[in-house]
TIRO-108425 format. One record per residue (C-alpha): x, z negated, y negated; residue number from 1. Coordinates in pm, 1 decimal, m for minus. Example, Ala and Ser with C-alpha at 12.3 -4.5 7.8 and 13.67 -1.06 7.14 Angstrom:
<sites>
1230.0; m780.0; 450.0; 1
1367.0; m714.0; 106.0; 2
</sites>
This chain:
<sites>
12621.8; m8532.5; m11093.7; 1
12482.2; m8573.2; m10715.3; 2
12654.2; m8748.8; m10461.5; 3
12573.8; m8702.8; m10087.8; 4
12689.6; m8974.5; m9858.4; 5
12867.4; m8807.9; m9530.1; 6
12729.2; m8593.5; m9334.0; 7
12421.4; m8470.0; m9135.3; 8
12209.5; m8709.1; m9020.5; 9
12181.6; m8654.6; m8650.6; 10
11822.7; m8720.9; m8514.4; 11
11671.4; m8691.3; m8182.1; 12
11349.0; m8460.6; m8134.4; 13
11321.9; m8649.2; m7809.5; 14
11141.8; m8942.0; m8005.0; 15
10777.1; m8811.7; m8002.9; 16
10591.4; m9114.9; m8191.7; 17
10352.9; m8870.3; m8347.8; 18
10290.0; m8696.9; m8050.8; 19
10073.2; m8978.7; m7911.6; 20
9867.0; m8956.4; m8222.6; 21
9815.3; m8634.7; m8203.3; 22
9710.7; m8648.4; m7823.3; 23
9499.0; m8920.5; m7933.5; 24
9341.9; m8690.5; m8221.0; 25
9301.2; m8357.9; m7981.6; 26
9091.1; m8583.5; m7711.9; 27
8879.3; m8761.3; m7926.3; 28
8518.5; m8662.7; m8031.5; 29
8472.4; m8676.2; m8420.0; 30
8269.8; m8992.4; m8378.3; 31
8547.4; m9143.1; m8211.4; 32
8784.7; m9066.9; m8478.8; 33
8581.3; m9235.2; m8738.1; 34
8575.3; m9544.6; m8519.7; 35
8922.5; m9535.8; m8397.3; 36
9098.4; m9473.3; m8681.5; 37
9304.5; m9750.5; m8637.2; 38
9467.6; m9680.1; m8296.3; 39
9830.7; m9713.7; m8231.6; 40
10024.3; m9434.9; m8318.4; 41
10273.0; m9511.0; m8057.7; 42
10227.3; m9764.1; m7760.5; 43
10531.3; m9908.1; m7596.2; 44
10459.7; m9686.4; m7256.6; 45
10489.3; m9388.4; m7438.2; 46
10766.6; m9479.6; m7673.2; 47
10967.9; m9557.5; m7322.6; 48
10839.0; m9225.2; m7190.4; 49
10985.7; m9051.0; m7487.3; 50
11341.3; m9147.6; m7439.3; 51
11345.6; m8965.1; m7110.6; 52
11148.0; m8686.1; m7159.1; 53
11067.3; m8412.7; m7456.6; 54
10687.1; m8328.3; m7492.4; 55
10651.0; m7962.0; m7476.8; 56
10429.7; m7849.8; m7785.9; 57
10241.0; m7602.6; m7559.4; 58
10137.4; m7891.5; m7393.0; 59
9939.6; m8031.0; m7661.0; 60
9560.0; m7924.1; m7692.6; 61
9462.2; m7785.8; m8022.1; 62
9317.7; m8080.9; m8235.7; 63
8935.4; m8087.1; m8320.6; 64
9006.1; m8219.0; m8649.9; 65
9137.6; m8042.1; m8964.7; 66
9308.3; m8340.4; m9048.5; 67
9576.9; m8320.3; m8749.7; 68
9833.5; m8054.2; m8740.7; 69
10099.4; m8052.3; m8445.0; 70
10439.0; m7903.4; m8560.0; 71
10638.2; m8034.8; m8261.5; 72
10976.7; m7880.8; m8198.7; 73
11067.7; m7724.5; m7888.8; 74
11236.7; m7962.6; m7651.4; 75
11609.7; m7999.9; m7690.0; 76
11785.7; m8131.2; m7377.9; 77
12097.4; m8372.9; m7286.5; 78
12116.0; m8486.7; m7664.1; 79
12355.7; m8785.6; m7663.2; 80
12244.7; m9093.6; m7889.3; 81
12461.4; m9169.7; m8188.5; 82
12511.0; m9378.8; m8448.8; 83
12377.5; m9169.5; m8763.8; 84
12602.4; m9110.7; m9046.6; 85
12535.1; m9252.4; m9396.1; 86
12324.6; m8964.9; m9603.5; 87
12215.8; m9132.6; m9900.1; 88
12198.7; m8899.5; m10169.7; 89
12216.8; m9005.7; m10553.6; 90
12213.1; m8833.7; m10878.9; 91
12249.8; m8960.9; m11247.7; 92
12350.8; m8665.4; m11416.7; 93
12635.5; m8566.6; m11621.9; 94
12715.9; m8885.9; m11857.6; 95
12602.3; m8817.8; m12226.0; 96
12884.2; m8727.2; m12485.1; 97
12907.7; m8856.4; m12806.7; 98
12749.4; m8609.2; m13066.9; 99
12811.6; m8555.0; m13461.6; 100
12503.2; m8615.1; m13651.0; 101
12611.6; m8307.4; m13885.6; 102
12616.0; m8051.1; m13598.9; 103
12333.5; m8205.1; m13387.0; 104
12120.1; m8480.6; m13571.6; 105
11829.0; m8436.4; m13312.5; 106
11808.5; m8615.3; m12969.8; 107
11518.7; m8553.4; m12746.2; 108
11454.4; m8695.3; m12432.2; 109
11140.6; m8768.4; m12161.4; 110
11060.8; m9158.9; m12149.1; 111
11148.1; m9336.0; m11817.3; 112
10997.3; m9630.4; m11661.6; 113
11146.8; m9604.0; m11316.1; 114
11304.5; m9888.1; m11188.4; 115
11463.4; m9787.7; m10860.0; 116
11821.8; m9774.3; m11018.7; 117
11845.8; m10181.0; m11048.6; 118
11714.9; m10257.4; m10701.4; 119
11922.9; m10006.7; m10519.5; 120
12229.0; m10144.1; m10721.5; 121
12115.6; m10480.5; m10655.7; 122
12088.1; m10418.0; m10260.9; 123
12469.4; m10282.1; m10289.7; 124
12556.8; m10578.3; m10470.8; 125
12361.9; m10871.7; m10307.0; 126
12318.9; m10773.8; m9962.0; 127
12620.4; m10497.7; m9866.0; 128
12898.6; m10709.1; m10094.9; 129
13001.2; m10342.9; m10263.7; 130
12926.2; m10215.4; m10568.0; 131
12701.9; m9932.6; m10594.3; 132
12858.0; m9565.3; m10613.0; 133
12812.2; m9471.5; m10998.1; 134
12585.2; m9177.2; m10927.1; 135
12334.5; m9412.2; m10796.4; 136
12349.1; m9589.5; m11141.4; 137
12121.3; m9478.7; m11402.1; 138
12149.3; m9712.9; m11718.1; 139
11821.3; m9676.0; m11856.1; 140
11651.4; m9792.7; m11526.5; 141
11856.1; m10111.6; m11497.8; 142
11741.2; m10198.6; m11892.2; 143
11395.9; m10087.3; m11798.7; 144
11360.8; m10287.6; m11480.3; 145
11289.7; m10552.5; m11747.9; 146
11002.3; m10615.6; m11955.6; 147
11037.4; m10694.3; m12354.1; 148
10845.4; m10849.5; m12620.2; 149
10753.7; m10559.9; m12826.4; 150
10485.6; m10471.9; m13092.1; 151
10136.3; m10485.0; m12911.8; 152
9939.9; m10204.7; m12963.6; 153
9609.0; m10208.6; m13061.8; 154
9395.2; m10024.0; m12854.2; 155
9365.4; m9798.1; m12597.6; 156
9312.9; m9495.1; m12804.6; 157
9636.7; m9580.6; m12956.9; 158
9845.5; m9711.3; m12691.7; 159
10194.8; m9773.5; m12860.6; 160
10332.4; m9923.0; m13173.6; 161
10727.5; m9878.8; m13192.9; 162
10988.2; m10155.5; m13252.1; 163
11327.8; m10033.5; m13354.9; 164
11625.0; m10320.5; m13400.8; 165
11992.0; m10192.4; m13509.1; 166
12247.2; m10466.4; m13402.4; 167
12644.8; m10475.9; m13355.9; 168
12743.3; m10345.4; m13066.9; 169
12873.8; m10615.2; m12816.8; 170
13116.2; m10384.1; m12635.7; 171
13263.8; m10196.4; m12916.6; 172
13389.2; m10326.6; m13271.9; 173
13247.6; m10172.8; m13567.5; 174
12981.4; m9963.7; m13382.4; 175
12613.6; m10002.7; m13385.7; 176
12331.5; m10030.4; m13132.6; 177
11980.7; m9894.9; m13198.8; 178
11741.2; m10021.0; m12986.7; 179
11388.6; m9812.5; m12974.6; 180
11080.2; m10033.3; m12736.4; 181
10740.8; m9927.0; m12701.1; 182
10532.1; m10160.6; m12504.0; 183
10195.5; m9953.6; m12386.1; 184
9845.7; m10112.7; m12422.6; 185
9752.8; m10394.4; m12197.5; 186
9432.6; m10287.6; m12079.1; 187
9215.8; m10616.5; m11998.1; 188
9147.8; m10650.1; m11607.1; 189
8793.2; m10598.4; m11688.3; 190
8865.1; m10269.8; m11846.5; 191
9066.5; m10171.2; m11587.6; 192
8934.0; m9824.2; m11351.4; 193
8869.9; m9856.1; m11000.4; 194
9110.2; m9701.8; m10757.0; 195
9119.3; m9471.0; m10501.1; 196
9452.5; m9497.9; m10339.6; 197
9596.3; m9261.2; m10077.0; 198
9886.9; m9459.6; m9875.0; 199
10107.1; m9196.1; m9741.5; 200
10312.8; m9363.2; m9485.9; 201
10651.2; m9234.2; m9346.0; 202
10652.4; m9368.5; m8953.1; 203
10934.7; m9135.6; m8835.7; 204
11219.0; m9255.2; m8635.5; 205
11418.1; m9322.6; m8945.7; 206
11182.9; m9575.4; m9092.3; 207
11194.7; m9816.8; m8770.6; 208
11431.4; m10104.4; m8917.6; 209
11337.4; m10406.2; m9068.7; 210
11380.1; m10301.8; m9427.0; 211
11164.3; m9996.2; m9359.1; 212
10831.7; m9964.1; m9207.3; 213
10798.9; m10354.5; m9151.0; 214
10877.1; m10398.7; m9493.8; 215
10634.2; m10126.9; m9569.3; 216
10354.5; m10339.7; m9396.1; 217
10425.6; m10656.4; m9578.5; 218
10404.7; m10477.6; m9930.6; 219
10098.7; m10318.4; m9898.5; 220
9945.4; m10640.2; m9764.1; 221
10067.8; m10807.5; m10065.7; 222
9898.5; m10522.3; m10270.8; 223
9573.8; m10531.6; m10096.5; 224
9515.0; m10893.7; m10268.4; 225
9467.7; m10710.4; m10597.6; 226
9207.6; m10486.2; m10498.9; 227
8854.3; m10534.8; m10443.3; 228
8542.5; m10351.0; m10283.6; 229
8527.1; m10102.4; m10570.4; 230
8846.2; m9968.4; m10503.9; 231
8919.0; m9744.0; m10203.2; 232
9230.6; m9725.6; m9933.5; 233
9314.1; m9444.3; m9707.7; 234
9592.7; m9422.5; m9502.5; 235
9765.4; m9073.1; m9403.4; 236
10107.7; m9104.9; m9181.4; 237
10344.0; m8871.7; m9093.7; 238
10637.9; m8824.4; m8863.9; 239
10668.8; m8503.5; m8650.8; 240
10330.8; m8425.1; m8738.4; 241
10080.1; m8551.2; m8996.7; 242
9722.5; m8705.7; m8980.0; 243
9515.4; m8951.8; m9108.8; 244
9462.2; m9289.6; m8939.3; 245
9219.2; m9459.0; m9191.0; 246
8923.1; m9264.4; m9381.0; 247
8885.1; m9398.4; m9736.5; 248
8756.3; m9755.4; m9686.6; 249
8651.4; m10012.1; m9914.2; 250
8958.3; m10232.3; m10006.7; 251
8764.1; m10568.2; m9919.9; 252
8725.3; m10439.7; m9570.0; 253
9100.6; m10631.5; m9475.8; 254
9032.6; m10657.8; m9114.0; 255
9037.6; m10292.4; m9067.1; 256
9293.2; m10206.6; m9278.5; 257
9506.1; m10424.8; m9127.1; 258
9435.0; m10309.3; m8797.6; 259
9556.2; m9975.0; m8895.1; 260
9857.1; m10086.3; m9064.0; 261
9968.1; m10343.0; m8801.5; 262
9925.7; m10062.3; m8511.3; 263
10199.2; m9801.0; m8679.2; 264
10526.5; m9752.9; m8521.2; 265
10833.9; m9579.5; m8611.9; 266
10934.7; m9298.6; m8397.7; 267
11018.2; m8885.7; m8413.6; 268
11119.6; m8660.0; m8696.6; 269
11010.8; m8626.2; m9051.5; 270
10772.6; m8382.0; m9150.9; 271
10742.3; m8509.3; m9491.5; 272
10614.1; m8213.0; m9658.1; 273
10320.3; m8148.5; m9449.5; 274
10235.8; m8539.9; m9489.4; 275
10247.1; m8489.4; m9909.5; 276
9998.8; m8201.3; m9832.1; 277
9757.2; m8399.4; m9666.2; 278
9785.1; m8697.8; m9869.5; 279
9665.1; m8443.4; m10154.3; 280
9393.2; m8286.8; m9954.9; 281
9258.0; m8649.9; m9855.4; 282
9278.7; m8776.9; m10245.7; 283
9077.3; m8463.5; m10362.6; 284
8813.3; m8475.4; m10107.6; 285
8760.5; m8815.4; m10265.7; 286
8828.8; m8767.0; m10609.9; 287
8636.9; m8968.7; m10897.1; 288
8650.0; m8919.8; m11241.2; 289
8540.0; m9266.8; m11264.1; 290
8877.1; m9411.3; m11086.9; 291
9220.6; m9370.8; m11100.1; 292
9345.5; m9139.2; m10815.8; 293
9708.8; m9215.2; m10673.7; 294
9893.5; m9134.1; m10394.4; 295
10162.5; m9382.7; m10282.1; 296
10442.7; m9262.2; m10095.8; 297
10659.1; m9516.8; m9886.9; 298
10953.0; m9337.4; m9741.8; 299
11329.1; m9325.9; m9688.3; 300
11297.6; m8975.6; m9845.5; 301
11455.8; m8809.6; m9495.2; 302
11227.6; m8526.2; m9470.1; 303
11413.9; m8307.8; m9171.5; 304
11083.1; m8096.4; m9008.8; 305
10875.2; m7862.1; m9241.1; 306
10904.1; m7801.8; m9587.4; 307
11248.2; m8005.0; m9644.3; 308
11392.7; m7824.9; m9954.5; 309
11386.6; m8050.2; m10246.0; 310
11280.0; m7770.0; m10501.6; 311
11000.4; m7647.5; m10320.8; 312
10831.7; m8004.6; m10281.6; 313
10878.2; m8066.5; m10623.4; 314
10704.4; m7747.8; m10727.3; 315
10458.0; m7828.1; m10486.3; 316
10401.5; m8181.0; m10614.7; 317
10417.6; m8047.9; m10985.5; 318
10116.2; m7800.8; m10905.2; 319
9931.2; m8077.3; m10790.5; 320
9967.0; m8307.6; m11066.7; 321
9717.5; m8072.9; m11296.6; 322
9411.1; m8218.1; m11032.5; 323
9460.2; m8555.8; m11211.3; 324
9586.6; m8708.0; m10911.2; 325
9908.9; m8955.6; m10920.9; 326
10229.9; m8979.9; m10690.7; 327
10412.8; m9270.3; m10700.6; 328
10711.8; m9311.3; m10495.7; 329
10825.9; m9638.9; m10294.9; 330
11145.0; m9623.1; m10132.9; 331
11284.3; m9807.5; m9849.0; 332
11542.6; m9849.6; m9646.3; 333
11979.5; m9757.0; m9661.7; 334
12191.7; m9563.3; m9497.3; 335
11997.2; m9241.0; m9524.2; 336
11784.3; m9305.0; m9878.5; 337
11729.0; m8978.9; m10065.6; 338
11714.2; m9076.3; m10407.9; 339
11741.4; m8726.0; m10555.4; 340
11453.9; m8650.5; m10399.7; 341
11232.4; m8945.6; m10470.2; 342
11328.2; m8927.4; m10853.9; 343
11248.9; m8536.5; m10842.6; 344
10867.4; m8602.5; m10687.2; 345
10812.9; m8902.5; m10907.1; 346
10868.9; m8703.7; m11229.3; 347
10691.9; m8417.4; m11076.5; 348
10389.0; m8602.8; m11001.1; 349
10349.1; m8777.9; m11290.2; 350
10431.3; m9123.2; m11142.0; 351
10718.1; m9358.4; m11121.9; 352
10984.4; m9409.3; m10842.0; 353
11055.9; m9774.2; m10737.4; 354
11278.8; m9864.4; m10495.3; 355
11171.4; m10179.8; m10257.6; 356
11473.8; m10378.0; m10112.3; 357
11273.3; m10676.8; m10035.7; 358
10945.3; m10855.9; m10056.0; 359
11034.2; m11008.8; m10396.2; 360
11030.4; m10680.8; m10508.8; 361
10746.4; m10578.7; m10351.1; 362
10554.2; m10849.0; m10513.5; 363
10690.6; m10752.3; m10860.3; 364
10600.0; m10390.0; m10802.4; 365
10265.4; m10442.6; m10643.6; 366
10133.4; m10754.1; m10746.0; 367
10293.9; m10863.0; m11096.7; 368
10320.2; m10563.0; m11223.5; 369
10020.9; m10435.2; m11034.3; 370
9865.6; m10265.9; m11338.6; 371
10124.8; m10098.4; m11489.6; 372
10171.3; m9937.6; m11122.5; 373
9874.7; m9818.6; m11095.1; 374
9657.6; m9785.2; m11404.6; 375
9802.6; m9493.5; m11633.1; 376
9741.9; m9539.7; m12025.1; 377
9943.8; m9258.4; m12139.1; 378
10138.3; m8936.0; m12026.9; 379
10403.9; m8699.3; m12138.6; 380
10546.8; m8946.4; m12354.6; 381
10865.2; m8811.3; m12521.4; 382
11096.3; m8913.3; m12779.3; 383
11284.9; m8765.8; m13092.1; 384
11539.7; m8941.5; m13306.5; 385
11670.3; m8744.4; m13621.5; 386
11994.1; m8916.9; m13739.1; 387
12061.2; m8919.8; m14120.6; 388
12432.0; m8752.1; m14155.3; 389
12470.8; m8932.2; m14482.7; 390
12495.3; m9264.7; m14284.0; 391
12550.2; m9173.5; m13912.9; 392
12857.0; m9017.0; m13828.4; 393
12829.6; m8994.3; m13420.9; 394
12575.6; m9130.2; m13197.5; 395
12535.0; m9157.9; m12809.0; 396
12245.1; m9162.0; m12586.0; 397
12311.4; m9444.4; m12349.1; 398
12137.7; m9318.7; m12005.0; 399
11857.6; m9121.0; m11978.5; 400
12095.6; m8819.7; m11836.8; 401
11804.5; m8691.3; m11613.7; 402
11528.0; m8722.9; m11856.6; 403
11723.2; m8499.4; m12150.3; 404
11473.6; m8242.0; m12313.7; 405
11550.4; m7930.8; m12522.9; 406
11448.2; m8017.1; m12903.1; 407
11229.5; m7744.0; m12889.5; 408
11011.0; m7896.3; m12594.3; 409
10933.0; m8210.3; m12822.8; 410
10617.8; m8042.8; m12967.9; 411
10550.6; m7793.0; m12651.6; 412
10252.4; m7973.9; m12488.6; 413
10335.6; m7745.1; m12201.9; 414
10639.4; m7953.0; m12123.1; 415
10601.6; m8261.0; m11890.6; 416
10744.7; m8601.2; m11977.8; 417
10700.4; m8959.7; m11849.2; 418
10389.6; m9115.8; m11787.1; 419
10349.6; m9514.4; m11878.3; 420
10117.6; m9761.2; m11726.1; 421
9909.7; m10039.6; m11902.0; 422
10144.9; m10274.2; m12065.4; 423
10465.6; m10109.4; m11947.5; 424
10748.4; m10097.0; m12156.0; 425
11000.4; m9850.4; m12231.3; 426
11340.0; m9897.3; m12394.9; 427
11606.0; m9687.8; m12527.0; 428
11994.7; m9729.6; m12655.0; 429
12175.5; m9542.9; m12882.6; 430
12519.1; m9608.7; m12976.8; 431
12622.3; m9546.0; m13329.6; 432
12929.3; m9509.5; m13552.1; 433
12833.0; m9518.4; m13945.0; 434
13023.1; m9330.7; m14177.4; 435
13334.5; m9474.8; m14311.3; 436
13368.4; m9703.7; m14017.8; 437
13690.8; m9728.6; m13788.2; 438
13526.1; m9646.8; m13478.0; 439
13442.6; m9313.7; m13488.0; 440
13583.4; m9094.5; m13173.0; 441
13586.9; m8774.1; m13351.6; 442
13807.0; m8678.8; m13668.1; 443
13700.3; m8458.6; m13960.3; 444
13786.8; m8119.4; m13928.6; 445
14118.5; m8044.0; m14073.0; 446
14024.5; m7710.6; m14179.2; 447
13641.7; m7712.2; m14180.8; 448
13414.7; m7843.9; m14455.2; 449
13327.3; m8192.6; m14478.0; 450
12987.7; m8318.1; m14454.0; 451
12851.7; m8314.5; m14833.3; 452
12696.7; m8624.2; m14908.4; 453
12481.5; m8614.9; m15236.3; 454
12164.2; m8763.5; m15417.3; 455
11970.7; m8496.5; m15207.5; 456
12019.4; m8730.7; m14859.3; 457
11820.1; m9044.0; m14872.2; 458
12070.8; m9292.2; m14749.9; 459
11787.3; m9569.2; m14724.8; 460
11730.8; m9432.9; m14402.1; 461
11919.6; m9461.4; m14073.3; 462
11724.1; m9225.7; m13871.8; 463
11369.9; m9089.6; m13794.2; 464
11195.8; m9157.4; m13503.3; 465
10876.1; m8968.1; m13341.2; 466
10689.5; m9044.9; m13032.3; 467
10473.3; m8789.8; m12888.8; 468
10198.2; m8890.8; m12585.1; 469
9864.6; m8771.4; m12422.2; 470
9571.1; m8985.2; m12354.2; 471
9527.1; m8971.5; m11991.2; 472
9241.8; m8755.8; m11993.8; 473
9373.6; m8505.8; m12276.4; 474
9591.9; m8193.2; m12318.8; 475
9654.3; m8260.6; m12667.5; 476
9947.8; m8458.4; m12770.2; 477
9938.7; m8729.1; m13047.7; 478
10234.2; m8772.9; m13280.7; 479
10360.5; m9147.6; m13399.9; 480
10639.5; m9160.5; m13637.9; 481
10874.6; m9449.7; m13790.5; 482
11158.7; m9433.8; m14040.7; 483
11451.5; m9665.3; m13957.6; 484
11600.0; m9842.4; m14279.4; 485
11942.1; m9922.5; m14337.3; 486
11862.4; m10265.0; m14477.8; 487
11706.7; m10354.2; m14168.1; 488
12028.5; m10325.5; m14000.3; 489
12112.6; m10650.0; m13858.5; 490
12473.5; m10776.6; m13944.8; 491
12537.2; m11007.5; m13674.5; 492
12474.5; m10975.6; m13314.1; 493
12354.5; m11379.3; m13330.8; 494
12094.2; m11293.3; m13596.9; 495
11948.3; m11015.5; m13384.1; 496
11626.5; m11082.0; m13193.1; 497
11693.3; m11230.3; m12820.2; 498
11536.1; m10933.4; m12642.9; 499
11750.0; m10707.5; m12855.7; 500
12057.2; m10876.9; m12720.6; 501
11948.4; m10928.5; m12340.5; 502
11890.4; m10579.2; m12310.6; 503
12264.2; m10499.4; m12480.2; 504
12389.7; m10722.4; m12182.6; 505
12217.4; m10513.7; m11936.5; 506
12317.2; m10178.5; m12058.5; 507
12666.8; m10331.3; m12086.7; 508
12662.3; m10384.2; m11744.8; 509
12482.2; m10055.0; m11614.4; 510
12756.8; m9887.3; m11801.5; 511
13021.7; m10085.9; m11615.1; 512
12882.5; m10024.9; m11293.1; 513
12854.5; m9659.2; m11396.4; 514
13212.8; m9677.1; m11455.3; 515
13173.5; m9544.8; m11847.1; 516
13462.1; m9514.0; m12036.3; 517
13285.3; m9651.6; m12345.7; 518
13246.5; m10038.1; m12218.4; 519
13622.4; m10107.0; m12118.2; 520
13636.6; m10377.6; m12414.3; 521
13378.2; m10584.9; m12248.9; 522
13435.6; m10815.7; m11934.0; 523
13203.0; m10950.5; m11669.1; 524
13223.5; m11282.2; m11820.1; 525
13134.0; m11153.1; m12183.9; 526
12847.2; m11007.7; m12050.0; 527
12731.6; m11303.9; m11820.8; 528
12735.8; m11531.3; m12107.6; 529
12545.2; m11270.1; m12340.2; 530
12290.9; m11273.9; m12056.0; 531
12254.4; m11604.9; m12011.4; 532
12201.4; m11736.0; m12348.7; 533
11944.5; m11474.7; m12403.9; 534
11722.9; m11477.2; m12132.8; 535
11393.0; m11611.5; m12338.7; 536
11093.4; m11672.2; m12168.6; 537
11182.8; m11549.9; m11786.6; 538
10850.1; m11663.5; m11603.8; 539
10934.5; m11476.2; m11278.7; 540
11326.3; m11526.7; m11285.9; 541
11421.8; m11145.7; m11290.5; 542
11662.5; m11246.2; m11597.5; 543
11799.5; m11539.0; m11430.0; 544
11869.1; m11329.8; m11116.8; 545
12051.5; m11050.4; m11334.1; 546
12285.9; m11314.9; m11404.5; 547
12339.2; m11397.4; m11050.7; 548
12383.0; m11026.3; m10983.7; 549
12673.9; m10975.0; m11246.1; 550
12831.2; m11255.0; m11091.0; 551
12843.0; m11138.9; m10749.7; 552
12941.5; m10805.4; m10916.4; 553
13240.7; m10968.0; m11104.6; 554
13384.7; m11129.6; m10753.2; 555
13360.5; m10779.5; m10559.6; 556
13523.6; m10605.9; m10850.1; 557
13798.3; m10880.0; m10836.4; 558
13853.9; m10807.6; m10486.9; 559
13910.8; m10437.0; m10536.1; 560
</sites>
């Protein structure tokens, strides 16, 4: 389901912040362009003029640099400023149904390590004092916001070792939760590849708020401390046009990089498609087989000039991923955030989507989880689970609605799937009703055949889990398989691992926020108690913060 908050986001084309950059680039010699790449995009004088006079694009000289493109619209006179409507867009897909193991024993989906939905929900609850729209809640992203203590992989060549737990469900009597987790091989720092990073920054007028471009700058400054002289940073910006304001620069030249950042100002329309194209051009020009080549796009996703169609942008990025360049989306701001586009581009670009609502979140994504954010260890990670109908009557995959795959996609190496960074954990939960339980939601057919349970079916196995993945430099997938044994089912939730119990509390909360019809038997207080008792090792306080978020959501919900 896709929701777009009303309605058209009225933007004045009189804002011409990027025209200042274009004028500067047009007049500069090639030598000056290199020497002065940190010139301000928009001076205060030009900003003041732009509020009164529309710049006719015919007055802009042709740029001498192929990196600058002028796409300024014709002037529109007499536009009355107004307060823009809320145009945020979200999509969490259609809720997964309960499926009969006798009819559909296979379940297939792509891995998802995005975390945007969690921080978006936190922003609504903690900053806006409201519950997020249900369409903004992707339960798997709430669960995957946290790392879990799973089996460690032995090497970069075999980067996964699956963990499976089956426990009682905390929200549905007589049901089970099957908890599948993998942790990517955590590459030692000394083994990490160097990085070729292109920062693609939205500097359009919609990015002027404190939680947008100013927060983008602060976030990047945090990341710079994680890089060294072997890493390179470039900066591409876009507003009414796109241009390079920092050519590839060694990351230890912080004064030069910070000057370029500090001189950025927001204003104008949003030629995001042009910016993406230019960023890929720059990344390809400086591509290195010995480095991780990644574009970090920081935006509110409010593209409104040039290529603005979501599908066209997605197709462009999907074609570009063959170049070996990864695309990570960092979302910022509220009021016009386009989560739908962010998700599409991240999935198409072999990257992840995160949403940065405060500096602590920037620190989590770009410092604490720096290696998992930037350094890939595997691509196209897919899961396929076959449920044994002799044991399992019904099952439901919790979340992953936007990551569903056809069963035949699992063995097809041409089908794109999730990409995993160093040390990243991936978690998936199924809710199960076993044969003979009173929790089944679908009755046996009156006139159809009941499932035959005979000695040919192995009742020792509950399910069979399969994973497929490719190493970053390979095009042929590898297969991992693991049977799930009925003897390993935990008979009580209290006996289950702490990690499984905490994950189930997050899944319960996510489903309540998504207005799920399956979690009406658990209340906020039960979720709080379950999470509070099972925080385990919490070095950065993320799990403690989760408890506070649930408490705040409970108060908001009680007020109606």
